[in-house]
C-alpha positions in Angstrom: -30.9 10.8 -21.5 -33.8 8.6 -20.8 -36.5 11.2 -21.4 -37.8 8.8 -23.9 -39.8 6.4 -21.4 -40.1 8.7 -19.0 -42.8 11.6 -18.6 -41.6 13.6 -15.4 -38.2 14.7 -14.3 -36.3 13.8 -12.1 -36.2 15.3 -8.5 -33.6 18.0 -7.7 -33.5 15.4 -4.9 -32.8 12.7 -6.6 -30.0 13.9 -8.8 -28.7 15.3 -5.7 -28.5 12.1 -3.7 -27.8 10.1 -7.2 -25.1 12.5 -8.8 -21.6 11.2 -8.5 -19.7 13.5 -10.6 -18.4 15.7 -7.6 -16.5 12.2 -7.0 -16.1 10.5 -10.3 -15.2 13.7 -12.5 -11.5 11.9 -11.4 -11.8 9.3 -14.2 -12.2 12.2 -16.9 -8.7 10.9 -18.6 -9.5 7.5 -18.6 -12.6 8.5 -20.0 -11.7 10.1 -22.8 -9.2 8.0 -23.7 -11.6 5.0 -23.5 -13.9 6.6 -25.8 -11.3 7.5 -28.4 -10.8 4.0 -28.4 -14.0 3.0 -28.8 -15.3 6.0 -31.7 -11.7 4.4 -33.5 -14.0 1.2 -33.8 -16.8 2.9 -34.5 -14.9 4.3 -37.8 -13.6 0.9 -38.8 -16.4 -0.7 -38.5 -18.3 1.9 -40.9 -20.4 3.6 -38.1 -18.4 6.5 -38.1 -17.2 8.4 -41.1 -13.3 9.6 -41.3 -14.8 12.8 -40.4 -17.7 12.5 -37.6 -14.4 10.6 -35.7 -11.7 13.7 -36.2 -14.6 15.7 -35.2 -14.8 13.6 -31.9 -11.7 12.9 -31.2 -10.2 16.3 -31.2 -13.6 17.7 -29.1 -12.8 15.2 -26.6 -9.3 15.9 -26.4 -9.8 20.2 -26.4 -12.3 18.9 -23.2 -9.6 17.2 -21.8 -7.3 20.0 -21.6 -10.0 21.7 -20.4 -10.6 19.8 -17.5 -7.1 19.4 -16.5 -7.2 23.7 -16.5 -9.7 23.6 -14.3 -11.7 25.5 -16.6 -14.6 22.7 -17.1 -18.0 23.4 -15.6 -19.5 19.9 -14.9 -23.3 19.7 -14.1 -24.4 17.6 -11.3 -27.8 17.1 -13.6 -26.0 14.7 -15.6 -25.1 12.7 -12.9 -21.8 11.1 -13.6 -18.1 12.6 -15.9 -19.4 9.6 -18.8 -22.9 11.8 -19.6 -20.5 15.1 -18.3 -18.1 15.1 -21.2 -20.7 13.3 -24.1 -23.2 16.2 -23.3 -20.8 18.5 -23.6 -19.0 16.7 -26.7 -22.4 16.8 -28.4 -23.5 20.2 -27.6 -19.9 21.4 -29.8 -19.8 18.8 -32.3 -23.8 18.1 -32.9 -25.2 14.9 -34.2 -21.8 13.0 -34.4 -21.4 13.0 -30.9 -24.2 11.8 -30.3 -23.2 8.9 -32.1 -20.9 8.0 -29.7 -22.6 5.9 -27.3 -23.4 3.6 -30.2 -22.8 -0.4 -28.9 -21.6 0.4 -25.5 -23.5 1.4 -22.0 -22.3 3.2 -19.5 -21.7 0.2 -17.2 -18.4 -1.1 -19.3 -18.0 2.4 -19.7 -17.2 2.8 -15.6 -15.7 -0.6 -15.6 -12.7 0.2 -18.5 -12.4 3.3 -16.6 -12.0 2.0 -13.6 -9.8 -0.2 -14.6 -7.4 2.4 -16.3 -7.6 4.1 -13.0 -7.2 1.5 -11.0 -3.3 0.3 -13.6 -2.2 3.8 -13.2 -2.7 3.6 -9.3 -1.0 0.4 -9.2 2.3 1.5 -11.1 2.4 5.1 -9.2 2.1 3.4 -6.3 4.3 0.5 -7.0 7.1 3.5 -7.8 5.9 5.0 -4.1 6.8 1.6 -2.0 10.1 1.6 -4.0 10.7 5.2 -2.9 10.5 3.9 1.1 12.4 0.9 0.5 15.3 2.7 -0.7 14.9 5.6 2.8 15.1 2.2 4.7 17.4 0.7 2.8 20.1 3.7 3.2 19.1 4.1 7.2 19.6 0.2 7.4 23.5 0.4 5.8 23.8 3.8 8.0 23.3 1.7 11.1 24.2 -1.5 9.6 26.2 -2.8 12.7 24.4 -0.7 15.7 22.9 -3.0 18.2 19.6 -3.2 20.0 17.3 -5.0 22.0 14.9 -7.2 20.0 11.3 -7.6 21.2 8.7 -9.6 21.6 5.3 -8.8 24.0 7.7 -5.2 24.1 9.8 -7.0 26.6 13.7 -7.1 25.9 14.4 -10.7 24.0 17.3 -10.9 22.1 20.1 -8.7 20.4 19.6 -7.7 16.7 20.7 -4.5 14.4 18.9 -1.7 13.4 20.4 -3.0 10.0 18.5 -6.4 10.1 15.3 -4.2 11.9 14.6 -2.3 8.7 15.1 -5.1 6.6 12.7 -5.9 8.5 10.5 -3.8 6.8 11.8 -3.6 3.4 10.6 -7.3 3.2 6.8 -6.3 4.3 7.2 -3.6 2.0 8.2 -6.1 -1.1 5.4 -8.3 -0.6 3.0 -5.5 -1.0 4.7 -4.4 -4.2 3.9 -8.1 -5.1 0.4 -7.6 -4.5 0.0 -4.3 -6.0 2.0 -6.3 -9.4 -0.3 -8.8 -8.9 -3.6 -6.9 -8.7 -2.3 -5.0 -11.5 -1.3 -7.8 -14.2 -5.6 -9.7 -13.1 -7.3 -6.3 -13.5 -5.4 -5.4 -17.2 -7.8 -7.0 -18.9 -10.6 -4.8 -21.3 -14.2 -5.0 -20.0 -15.6 -2.3 -23.2 -18.2 -4.0 -25.6 -19.8 -5.5 -23.2 -22.6 -3.2 -22.8 -25.1 -3.0 -20.4 -24.8 -6.4 -19.5 -25.3 -8.7 -22.6 -23.4 -7.0 -25.6 -24.6 -5.7 -28.3 -25.9 -6.2 -31.4 -23.6 -4.0 -33.0 -20.3 -5.4 -33.2 -17.0 -4.1 -32.7 -13.5 -5.1 -32.8 -12.9 -5.9 -29.2 -9.5 -6.9 -29.0 -8.6 -3.2 -31.3 -10.0 -1.3 -28.3 -8.0 -3.8 -26.1 -5.0 -3.5 -27.5 -5.0 0.6 -27.7 -5.6 0.9 -24.5 -2.6 -1.3 -23.2 -4.9 -3.8 -21.8 -3.0 -7.6 -22.2 -6.9 -8.7 -23.2 -10.5 -8.5 -23.1 -12.8 -10.6 -20.7 -14.5 -12.9 -21.8 -17.9 -13.0 -20.1 -20.6 -9.8 -20.4 -22.3 -10.3 -17.4 -19.4 -10.7 -15.4 -17.3 -7.7 -16.5 -20.0 -5.7 -15.7 -20.8 -6.5 -12.4 -16.9 -7.5 -11.4 -15.2 -5.6 -9.0 -12.5 -7.8 -7.2 -9.9 -5.7 -8.9 -10.9 -2.5 -7.1 -11.4 -4.6 -3.8 -7.8 -6.2 -4.6 -6.8 -2.9 -4.6 -8.0 -2.2 -1.2 -7.0 -5.3 0.2 -3.1 -4.2 -1.2 -3.6 -0.7 0.2 -4.8 -1.7 3.7 -2.0 -4.1 4.5 0.2 -1.6 3.0 -1.1 0.9 5.7 -0.9 -1.7 8.2 2.7 -2.3 7.8 3.5 1.2 7.9 1.2 1.5 11.1 3.5 -1.4 12.8 6.5 1.2 11.6 4.8 4.1 12.7 4.9 2.4 16.2 8.4 0.8 16.3 9.5 4.6 15.8 7.1 6.4 17.9 8.7 3.6 20.5 12.1 4.5 19.6 11.8 8.1 19.7 10.2 8.2 23.3 12.4 9.3 26.2 12.2 5.6 28.0 13.8 4.0 24.8 15.8 6.9 23.4 16.6 5.0 20.7 15.8 7.6 17.6 15.7 10.8 16.8 13.7 12.4 13.7 13.8 15.8 12.7 12.0 18.7 13.0 10.6 18.9 9.8 8.9 15.7 10.5 7.8 16.9 14.2 5.3 19.0 15.3 5.3 20.7 19.3 2.9 21.3 22.2 0.8 24.9 22.7 1.4 24.3 25.8 4.2 22.0 26.9 7.5 23.9 25.5 9.5 20.9 25.8 7.5 19.0 23.7 8.7 17.2 20.3 5.9 15.2 19.2 6.1 12.4 16.2 2.9 13.6 14.0 4.0 11.6 11.1 4.0 8.4 12.5 0.8 8.8 14.5 -1.2 10.1 11.4 0.3 7.0 9.6 -1.2 4.9 12.4 -4.2 6.7 12.3 -5.0 7.0 9.0 -4.3 3.1 8.9 -7.9 3.1 9.9 -9.4 4.8 6.7 -7.8 2.3 4.9 -9.6 -0.5 6.6 -12.2 1.1 6.9 -12.4 1.7 3.3 -12.2 -1.9 2.2 -14.6 -2.9 4.3 -17.3 -0.3 2.8 -16.6 -2.0 -0.6 -17.1 -5.7 0.6 -20.0 -4.5 2.4 -21.3 -3.0 -0.7 -20.4 -5.9 -2.9 -21.6 -9.2 -0.7 -25.7 -8.8 -1.5 -25.8 -7.7 -5.1 -27.1 -9.9 -7.9 -26.0 -10.2 -11.7 -25.3 -7.5 -13.1 -25.0 -3.7 -12.4 -26.6 -2.3 -9.5 -26.5 1.5 -8.3 -24.8 0.7 -5.2 -21.3 -0.5 -7.4 -21.7 3.6 -7.5 -20.0 3.4 -3.9 -17.1 1.8 -5.4 -14.8 4.8 -6.2 -14.7 6.6 -3.3 -13.2 4.4 -1.3 -10.4 3.4 -4.1 -9.8 7.2 -4.9 -9.7 7.9 -0.6 -7.6 4.7 0.0 -5.4 5.6 -3.0 -4.7 9.5 -2.0 -4.2 8.4 1.4 -1.5 5.7 0.8 0.3 7.4 -1.6 0.6 10.7 1.2 1.7 8.1 3.6 4.1 6.7 1.4 5.8 9.8 0.7 5.9 11.5 3.6 7.5 8.3 5.4 9.9 8.4 2.6 11.2 11.7 3.8 11.0 11.0 7.3 12.9 7.9 7.3 15.7 9.5 5.2 16.1 12.3 8.1 15.7 9.6 10.9 19.0 9.7 13.0 19.7 6.2 15.3 20.8 7.4 19.4 24.0 4.9 18.6 24.9 5.3 22.3 21.5 4.3 23.7 21.2 1.6 21.8 24.2 0.5 23.2 23.1 0.4 26.6 20.2 -0.9 26.1 21.6 -3.8 23.8 24.4 -4.0 27.1 21.9 -6.1 29.1 23.4 -9.5 29.5 19.5 -11.1 29.6 19.7 -10.4 26.0 21.8 -13.1 25.9 20.0 -15.7 28.2 18.7 -18.1 25.2 22.7 -17.7 24.1 23.1 -19.0 27.3 21.0 -22.5 27.0 22.1 -23.2 23.4 26.1 -22.9 25.7 24.4 -25.4 27.6 23.0 -27.3 24.2 26.1 -27.8 22.7 27.6 -29.6 26.1 25.4 -32.2 26.0 22.2 -30.2 28.5 18.8 -31.0 26.6 16.8 -28.1 26.0 14.5 -28.1 28.4 16.6 -29.0 30.5 18.7 -26.6 29.7 16.2 -23.9 29.2 15.7 -24.2 33.3 19.0 -24.0 34.6 19.2 -20.7 33.1 15.6 -19.8 34.2 16.8 -20.6 37.5 20.1 -18.5 36.9 17.7 -15.5 35.7 15.7 -15.6 38.9 19.0 -15.6 40.7 20.6 -12.8 39.2 16.9 -10.8 39.9 16.8 -11.9 43.1 20.3 -11.4 44.2 20.5 -7.8 42.1 23.3 -9.6 40.5 23.9 -8.9 36.7 23.4 -11.8 35.5 27.0 -12.2 33.4 28.7 -11.7 37.3 26.5 -14.5 38.5 28.8 -17.5 40.3 27.2 -19.7 37.4 28.5 -23.1 38.8 26.9 -22.7 42.0 23.5 -23.3 40.0 24.9 -26.1 38.1 28.3 -27.7 37.4 26.8 -28.1 33.4 27.8 -23.9 33.4 31.8 -24.1 32.6 34.3 -21.7 33.0 34.0 -20.3 29.7 30.0 -20.1 30.2 31.5 -16.0 30.9 32.4 -16.3 27.0 28.5 -15.8 26.0 28.1 -12.4 27.2 30.0 -11.2 24.3 27.4 -9.2 22.1 30.4 -9.3 19.4 30.3 -12.7 19.5 26.6 -13.7 19.8 26.3 -11.6 17.0 28.4 -13.1 14.9 27.5 -16.4 15.6 23.7 -15.8 14.4 24.8 -17.1 10.7 21.5 -19.0 9.5 20.1 -17.8 6.6 17.8 -15.1 7.4 19.3 -14.6 11.3 21.2 -10.7 12.3 25.2 -11.5 12.0 27.0 -8.4 10.5 28.0 -10.4 7.7 24.7 -11.9 6.7 23.1 -8.2 7.2 25.3 -6.8 5.0 24.6 -9.8 2.6 21.7 -8.8 2.7 21.7 -5.1 2.3 24.2 -5.7 -0.8 21.2 -7.8 -2.6 18.6 -5.1 -1.5 20.6 -2.3 -3.3 21.0 -4.5 -6.5 17.3 -5.2 -6.4 16.1 -1.5 -6.0 18.1 -0.1 -8.3 16.3 -1.8 -11.1 
C-alpha cells in the first residue's frame, strides 16, 4: 500500500512483528459498517457512481458474511483488518474498491472501529451486570431475614442480614453500570473524516456518516480524534473496578464456604474436587474470578503506560490498545456470566448463620448505645462496655450473662434487653441500615429498578 515511496519490501520479520490482524480481525463488522457509511458519503459527494457504491456495499457485505462464517482467509502481510478487507474488496470488484479509501486514513478508521466496538461492549456489559444484580437480588430476597455477623478487619463486628449484605454488592454493581454508561456516552462521537491527523481536502458529510453509524455527533479536532484513546482507558478502568468488586464478592463467598464459617454452600456445578483429597469441594469459580481480576487491572496499566509518553497524533504504539481491550471485555463478560449462574444456585446455611449471630459480643455497641440513651457520654459508655467485655472474656462468662450492674450502676436491670437480636435489628431504622423493614423496602426498590 506504500510501494510508491519504498524500493525494498518489508522484511518478513518486520511483517510478523507489526501485524495486528491476529487481534483486530474482531473489528471486521465495525470496519465494514464504517466503510459502507464512508462510501455512501462518497457517493453523495459525487466521488462514486451509484453502480460503484452498490458494488462496494455488496462486496463488503459478502466479505462480512464470509468472516462471520469463518471462511475468509486473512493475510498477515496486509497487516490489519482494514487492509485485509480493502484488498479483498478491490480484488473482487476492481477499481471501485481502490476508490474506497479516498478522504480517510487507517488512523480515523481504527478510531471509528474501536469506538463502535466499545459502544457495543458497553451495552453487552450493562446487560451482563444487570443479570448478576438480579441473581444477587433474588438471593437477597430469599435470605432477607437471615441474620449473620458483619465484619471489620475480619473480626465479628455487628449483626446484619444476608439480604443487606447482598444488597451492598448490588449497589457496587450499579455504580459499575453507571461508569460503563458514562463511558459509552462520552465515546459515542464519530472521528471518521479526521484523516491521518489533519482531515482531508476532499470534504464529505461527516454528520451524515455519524448518523448512519449511530453516533451522537462528530469530533471537533482532527488531531485529538486520531490521538485519543481515553475512551478505551475509561472502559478498561470501568471493567477493572467491576472486576475488583466481583473479586471482593468472591472472597466473601470463599470464606463463607469454609468449614470454619459454614455460612454458604455452592452448587456442585460451580465447584471442583481434588485429585488427591476426596472430601474436598473447592470454590474454583470464586478463586478464578479473584485471580482474573489481576488481568483486568494489568490491562488498564498496560494501556496507560503505552499512552503516557506519546506525542500527537498517531503512533504505532496505539496498535497495542486492542489486545488489552478485547481481553478485558472477554474476561469480564465470562466472570459476570459464571457468577450470575453461581449466585443463582447458592444456598445459605441458615442454622450456621444463626449460631454465629447469637454471639452476644455482636451487640456490644448496642450496649454502649443503651448507656448513651441513659445520659452517659459515649466515650465513657465505650469504656464501661469495654470493661464488661474484658470481664466476660476473663471469667469465661457470656456478655449477656454478666452482672453488668457490678461493673457500673449505669447498667440497670433492663440492660439485658439489649441482647435481643430481633429488637436490635428492628432498631436499625436509619436509611441504609439493616432493619427488616429497610431491607425489604430496598429489595422492593431494586426489583422495580431492575425490571426496566
